C-alpha positions as a Markdown table, in Angstrom:
| # | Residue | x | y | z |
|---|---|---|---|---|
| 1 | Met | -10.1 | -7.0 | 22.9 |
| 2 | Thr | -8.7 | -2.8 | 23.2 |
| 3 | Arg | -5.7 | -3.8 | 22.2 |
| 4 | Asn | -6.9 | -5.9 | 19.2 |
| 5 | Val | -9.1 | -3.0 | 17.9 |
| 6 | Phe | -6.1 | -0.3 | 18.3 |
| 7 | Ala | -3.5 | -2.4 | 16.7 |
| 8 | Val | -6.0 | -2.5 | 13.2 |
| 9 | Val | -6.2 | 0.8 | 14.2 |
| 10 | Phe | -2.7 | 1.8 | 14.8 |
| 11 | Gly | -1.3 | -0.3 | 11.8 |
| 12 | Ile | -3.8 | 0.8 | 9.0 |
| 13 | Val | -3.0 | 4.7 | 10.0 |
| 14 | Leu | 1.0 | 3.6 | 9.7 |
| 15 | Ala | 0.4 | 2.0 | 6.5 |
| 16 | Val | -0.6 | 5.6 | 5.3 |
| 17 | Leu | 1.9 | 7.7 | 6.2 |
| 18 | Leu | 3.9 | 5.2 | 4.8 |
| 19 | Ile | 2.0 | 5.0 | 1.6 |
| 20 | Met | 1.8 | 8.6 | 1.5 |
| 21 | Val | 5.9 | 9.6 | 2.4 |
| 22 | Val | 6.9 | 7.2 | -0.7 |
| 23 | Glu | 4.5 | 8.5 | -3.3 |
| 24 | Thr | 5.8 | 12.5 | -1.9 |
| 25 | Ile | 9.9 | 10.9 | -3.2 |
| 26 | Gly | 8.5 | 9.3 | -6.2 |
| 27 | His | 6.6 | 12.5 | -7.2 |
| 28 | Asn | 9.1 | 14.8 | -5.9 |
| 29 | Val | 11.9 | 11.9 | -7.8 |
| 30 | Tyr | 9.3 | 11.6 | -11.0 |
| 31 | Pro | 7.3 | 15.6 | -10.5 |
| 32 | Pro | 3.7 | 15.1 | -12.2 |
| 33 | Pro | 3.3 | 17.9 | -15.4 |
| 34 | Thr | 1.6 | 21.2 | -13.6 |
| 35 | His | -1.1 | 21.7 | -16.8 |
| 36 | Ile | -3.1 | 18.3 | -16.2 |
| 37 | Asp | -5.7 | 18.5 | -14.4 |
| 38 | Phe | -6.3 | 15.4 | -12.2 |
| 39 | Thr | -10.7 | 15.4 | -12.5 |
| 40 | Asn | -10.1 | 14.9 | -16.0 |
| 41 | Met | -9.9 | 10.9 | -16.5 |
| 42 | Glu | -9.4 | 11.8 | -20.2 |
| 43 | Glu | -6.3 | 13.6 | -18.8 |
| 44 | Met | -5.2 | 11.0 | -16.7 |
| 45 | Thr | -5.3 | 8.1 | -19.4 |
| 46 | Ala | -2.9 | 10.0 | -21.6 |
| 47 | Tyr | -1.0 | 10.8 | -19.2 |
| 48 | Leu | -0.3 | 7.6 | -17.3 |
| 49 | Asp | 0.5 | 6.4 | -20.7 |
| 50 | Glu | 3.0 | 8.2 | -20.2 |
| 51 | Leu | 4.7 | 7.8 | -17.1 |
| 52 | Pro | 8.3 | 6.6 | -16.6 |
| 53 | Thr | 8.0 | 3.3 | -15.7 |
| 54 | Gly | 9.8 | 4.2 | -12.3 |
| 55 | Ala | 7.1 | 7.0 | -11.0 |
| 56 | Leu | 4.8 | 3.1 | -11.4 |
| 57 | Leu | 6.7 | 1.1 | -9.2 |
| 58 | Phe | 7.3 | 4.4 | -6.7 |
| 59 | Val | 3.4 | 3.7 | -6.2 |
| 60 | Met | 4.0 | 0.2 | -5.9 |
| 61 | Ala | 6.8 | 0.3 | -3.0 |
| 62 | Ala | 4.9 | 3.0 | -1.6 |
| 63 | Trp | 1.7 | 0.0 | -1.0 |
| 64 | Leu | 4.2 | -2.3 | 0.1 |
| 65 | Ile | 5.9 | -0.8 | 2.0 |
| 66 | Gly | 2.8 | 0.2 | 3.7 |
| 67 | Thr | 1.1 | -2.7 | 4.1 |
| 68 | Leu | 4.9 | -4.1 | 6.1 |
| 69 | Gly | 5.1 | -1.4 | 8.2 |
| 70 | Gly | 1.7 | -1.6 | 8.9 |
| 71 | Gly | 1.8 | -5.0 | 9.1 |
| 72 | Leu | 4.3 | -5.2 | 11.5 |
| 73 | Leu | 3.2 | -2.5 | 14.3 |
| 74 | Ala | 0.0 | -4.7 | 14.1 |
| 75 | Cys | 1.6 | -7.2 | 14.3 |
| 76 | Phe | 4.0 | -6.1 | 17.7 |
| 77 | Ile | 0.5 | -4.2 | 19.5 |
| 78 | Ala | -1.4 | -7.8 | 18.6 |
| 79 | Arg | 1.5 | -9.3 | 20.4 |
| 80 | Asp | -1.2 | -12.2 | 19.2 |
| 81 | Arg | -2.4 | -13.4 | 15.6 |
| 82 | Pro | 0.3 | -12.5 | 13.5 |
| 83 | Leu | -0.8 | -12.9 | 10.6 |
| 84 | Ala | -4.5 | -11.9 | 11.3 |
| 85 | Phe | -3.3 | -8.2 | 11.5 |
| 86 | Ala | -1.0 | -8.5 | 9.0 |
| 87 | Ser | -4.1 | -10.3 | 7.0 |
| 88 | Met | -6.4 | -6.3 | 8.2 |
| 89 | Val | -3.7 | -3.7 | 7.0 |
| 90 | Gly | -2.7 | -5.6 | 4.8 |
| 91 | Gly | -6.3 | -5.7 | 2.9 |
| 92 | Thr | -7.0 | -2.4 | 3.6 |
| 93 | Val | -4.4 | -1.6 | 1.7 |
| 94 | Leu | -5.7 | -4.2 | -0.7 |
| 95 | Phe | -9.1 | -2.8 | -0.8 |
| 96 | Ala | -8.4 | 1.3 | -1.3 |
| 97 | Thr | -5.5 | 0.1 | -4.0 |
| 98 | Val | -8.3 | -1.5 | -5.8 |
| 99 | Tyr | -10.3 | 1.4 | -5.0 |
| 100 | Thr | -8.4 | 2.8 | -6.6 |
| 101 | Leu | -7.0 | 1.2 | -9.6 |
| 102 | Val | -11.1 | 0.6 | -10.9 |
| 103 | Gln | -11.5 | 4.7 | -10.3 |
| 104 | Ile | -7.6 | 5.3 | -12.3 |
| 105 | Pro | -7.1 | 3.4 | -15.7 |
| 106 | His | -3.5 | 1.5 | -14.9 |
| 107 | Pro | -1.9 | -0.7 | -16.9 |
| 108 | Met | -2.9 | -4.0 | -16.6 |
| 109 | Trp | 0.3 | -5.1 | -16.1 |
| 110 | Phe | 0.7 | -2.6 | -12.1 |
| 111 | Ser | -2.2 | -3.8 | -11.2 |
| 112 | Ile | -2.4 | -7.4 | -11.2 |
| 113 | Thr | 0.7 | -7.5 | -10.0 |
| 114 | Ser | 0.4 | -4.5 | -7.0 |
| 115 | Val | -2.4 | -7.3 | -6.0 |
| 116 | Val | -0.7 | -10.3 | -6.2 |
| 117 | Ala | 2.1 | -7.8 | -4.8 |
| 118 | Ile | 0.4 | -6.8 | -1.7 |
| 119 | Cys | -1.6 | -10.0 | -0.9 |
| 120 | Val | 1.5 | -12.0 | -1.1 |
| 121 | Val | 3.3 | -9.1 | 1.2 |
| 122 | Ser | 0.9 | -9.5 | 3.2 |
| 123 | Tyr | 0.7 | -12.4 | 3.9 |
| 124 | Leu | 5.3 | -12.8 | 4.9 |
| 125 | Thr | 4.6 | -10.0 | 6.9 |
| 126 | Gly | 1.6 | -12.0 | 9.0 |
| 127 | Arg | 4.3 | -14.5 | 9.6 |
| 128 | Leu | 7.2 | -12.3 | 10.4 |
| 129 | Gly | 5.7 | -10.7 | 12.8 |
| 130 | Ala | 4.6 | -14.5 | 14.0 |
| 131 | Leu | 8.8 | -15.2 | 14.3 |
| 132 | Phe | 9.4 | -11.8 | 16.1 |
| 133 | Ile | 6.5 | -12.6 | 18.8 |
| 134 | Arg | 7.8 | -15.8 | 19.4 |
| 135 | Thr | 11.6 | -14.9 | 20.6 |
């Protein structure tokens, strides 16, 4: 039981750390303007409308890499039911993603693709974890 709790907690922690690292790299490649007020939704909407596709792809990559890395760690720690543990980490990332997409308006293509991709990567992570656990 304790192993399972640690698997989920450490998987989520790794997912968050990976997301932060990849998003930081994205912010260095596509730096946000210094004049924008991130608490003003009108400014945020205008900023996201002008944002290059590459910047959005960095965000999506961060979410997917976090889902993959955190899910695999959870699978390795738990050593049992890899799909369930990868799904718990993926579900947490998905919840945070949907919350972000609701709070900050993103392009529709990005929102749909992100949600679908996180679900797919979460499932594939569980399948991949199962391959490594069996061998």
